C-alpha positions in Angstrom: 0.0 0.0 0.0 1.8 3.1 -1.2 1.0 6.8 -1.1 1.5 9.0 -4.1 5.1 10.0 -5.0 6.4 9.1 -1.6 6.2 5.4 -2.3 5.8 4.5 1.4 2.9 2.9 3.2 1.3 5.0 5.9 0.1 3.1 8.9 -1.0 4.4 12.3 1.5 2.1 13.9 4.3 3.6 11.9 3.4 7.1 12.9 3.1 6.2 16.6 6.5 4.7 16.4 8.0 7.8 14.9 7.8 6.7 11.2 5.7 8.8 8.8 5.6 9.5 5.0 8.7 8.2 3.2 9.6 6.1 6.2 11.0 9.1 8.1 12.4 7.4 11.2 12.3 8.7 14.7 15.1 11.1 15.4 15.6 12.0 11.7 17.2 15.3 11.1 15.4 17.5 8.6 15.5 21.2 7.9 17.8 21.7 10.9 15.2 20.1 13.3 15.0 17.0 15.4 12.0 14.9 14.5 10.4 12.6 17.1 7.2 10.5 17.0 4.4 12.3 15.2 6.6 15.4 14.7 7.1 14.8 11.0 3.4 14.8 10.3 2.9 17.9 12.5 5.7 19.7 10.6 4.0 19.0 7.3 0.8 20.6 8.7 2.7 23.7 9.7 4.2 24.2 6.3 0.9 24.9 4.6 0.7 27.9 2.2 -2.3 29.5 3.9 -4.9 27.6 2.0 -5.6 25.2 4.8 -4.8 21.6 4.6 -6.7 21.0 1.4 -3.6 21.4 -0.8 -1.4 19.3 1.4 -0.2 15.9 0.1 -2.4 13.1 1.3 -5.2 15.3 2.6 -7.7 13.2 0.5 -5.8 10.0 0.5 -7.8 7.1 1.9 -4.7 5.7 3.6 -4.3 9.0 5.5 -8.0 8.9 6.4 -7.5 5.4 7.8 -4.7 6.6 10.0 -6.8 9.5 11.2 -9.7 7.2 11.9 -7.5 4.8 13.9 -6.0 7.6 15.9 -9.4 9.0 16.6 -10.7 5.7 17.8 -7.7 5.2 20.1 -8.1 8.7 21.5 -11.8 8.0 22.3 -10.8 4.8 24.1 -8.2 6.5 26.1 -10.6 9.3 27.1 -13.1 6.7 28.3 -10.4 4.9 30.2 -9.2 8.2 31.8 -12.8 9.0 32.9 -13.1 5.5 34.5 -9.8 5.9 36.3 -10.6 9.4 37.6 -13.9 8.1 38.9 -12.2 5.3 40.7 -9.6 7.7 42.1 -12.4 9.9 43.3 -14.2 7.0 44.9 -11.1 5.8 46.8 -10.2 9.4 47.9 -13.7 9.9 49.2 -13.6 6.7 51.2 -10.2 7.6 52.7 -11.5 11.0 53.7 -14.5 9.4 55.2 -12.3 7.1 57.3 -10.2 10.0 58.4 -13.3 12.0 59.4 -14.5 9.0 61.4 -11.2 7.8 63.1 -9.0 10.9 62.8 -6.2 11.9 60.5 -3.8 9.8 62.6 -4.9 6.6 60.8 -3.4 8.0 57.6 0.3 8.2 56.7 2.0 11.4 55.7 2.0 10.4 52.1 -1.7 9.5 52.2 -2.6 12.8 53.9 -0.8 14.6 51.0 -2.7 12.5 48.4 -6.1 13.4 49.8 -5.2 17.1 50.4 -5.4 16.9 54.2 -1.7 17.6 55.0 -1.6 21.2 56.1 2.0 21.4 57.4 0.8 24.0 59.9 -0.5 26.3 57.2 -3.9 26.9 55.8 -4.7 24.8 52.7 -4.7 26.5 49.3 -7.9 27.7 47.6 -8.1 24.9 45.2 -7.4 22.3 47.9 -10.2 23.9 50.0 -12.7 23.6 47.2 -11.6 20.1 46.5 -12.0 19.1 50.2 -15.5 20.6 50.4 -16.7 18.7 47.3 -15.1 15.5 48.3 -16.8 15.5 51.7 -20.2 16.7 50.4 -23.0 14.1 50.2 -24.7 16.0 47.4 -23.9 18.4 44.6 -23.1 21.9 45.8 -23.6 25.3 44.2 -20.7 27.8 44.2 -22.3 29.8 47.0 -22.6 26.7 49.1 -19.0 25.9 48.6 -18.1 29.4 49.7 -20.2 29.0 52.8 -18.5 25.7 53.7 -15.1 27.2 53.3 -16.2 30.2 55.4 -17.3 27.9 58.2 -14.1 25.7 58.2 -11.2 27.9 57.0 -12.4 31.5 56.6 -8.9 33.0 56.1 -8.8 31.2 52.7 -11.6 33.5 51.4 -10.1 36.7 52.7 -7.4 36.6 50.1 -10.0 36.9 47.3 -11.9 40.1 46.3 -14.7 38.1 44.8 -14.8 34.7 46.5 -17.8 33.5 44.6 -16.2 34.1 41.3 -13.0 32.6 42.4 -14.8 29.5 43.7 -16.7 29.1 40.4 -13.4 29.3 38.5 -11.8 26.6 40.6 -14.9 24.4 40.4 -14.8 24.6 36.6 -11.1 23.8 36.7 -11.8 20.7 38.7 -14.3 19.6 36.0 -11.6 20.1 33.4 -9.2 17.9 35.6 -11.9 15.2 35.7 -12.2 15.5 39.5 -15.7 17.0 39.5 -18.8 17.2 37.3 -21.5 19.7 36.8 -25.2 19.0 37.3 -28.2 21.2 36.6 -30.7 21.6 39.4 -34.4 21.8 39.1 -34.2 25.6 39.4 -31.8 25.7 36.4 -28.7 26.6 38.4 -25.5 24.7 38.2 -24.0 22.7 40.9 -20.8 20.7 41.2 -20.3 17.2 42.5 -17.1 15.2 43.3 -16.6 12.4 40.7 -17.0 9.0 42.4 -18.9 5.8 41.9 -21.8 5.6 44.5 -22.0 1.8 44.0 -18.5 1.5 45.5 -18.7 4.2 48.2 -19.1 1.6 50.9 -16.2 -0.7 50.0 -14.1 0.5 52.9 -13.1 -1.8 55.8 -15.8 -2.7 58.2 -16.0 -2.4 61.9 -17.9 -5.4 63.3 -20.5 -6.3 60.7 -21.5 -2.9 59.5 -19.8 -1.1 56.5 -18.0 2.1 57.4 -20.6 4.1 55.3 -23.4 2.9 57.7 -21.6 3.6 61.0 
């Protein structure tokens, strides 16, 4: 399977391994630049003449379209996997925080305290950590104003550093959504709320005391 005048097969595996049109290998020197995996294809895209990519070699080639389709499918799979992993991480963190709330932070190691944003080191937690803690410990979705109120009740100095705490909280909550740590929901009144990403079906997997799950104690 060859492409045009290049005479080299284009496969998604080759591009991923650092080989593209003409069999350009990973690490090939060209035009004074070092080329790595995928860089050769990207460089072709940057060398367009202002007419978009319609005039670029291979833009309508079926082999190129196959590569794009394969890359698209793998990206979709990886995005789904990342969402599942983030949900599992959120579930485990939420359970650990629940255990710490129940038995005290002493049951957690220094490393674990750091991982669940409970290690203060004698200082007040940062603004993002404070928002993360509030969402993680909430039993339901919270609006930005509710998050502000929780922070005000627990660590008011954190809000004093912001001229518009509500706007700052909203910005951080949206950032947590981008990170995959939180999700937005729309309430019946049409207002947005934010919820920590976790799997409710596994929220009670923590160790038990006696015969009752931790979540029921």
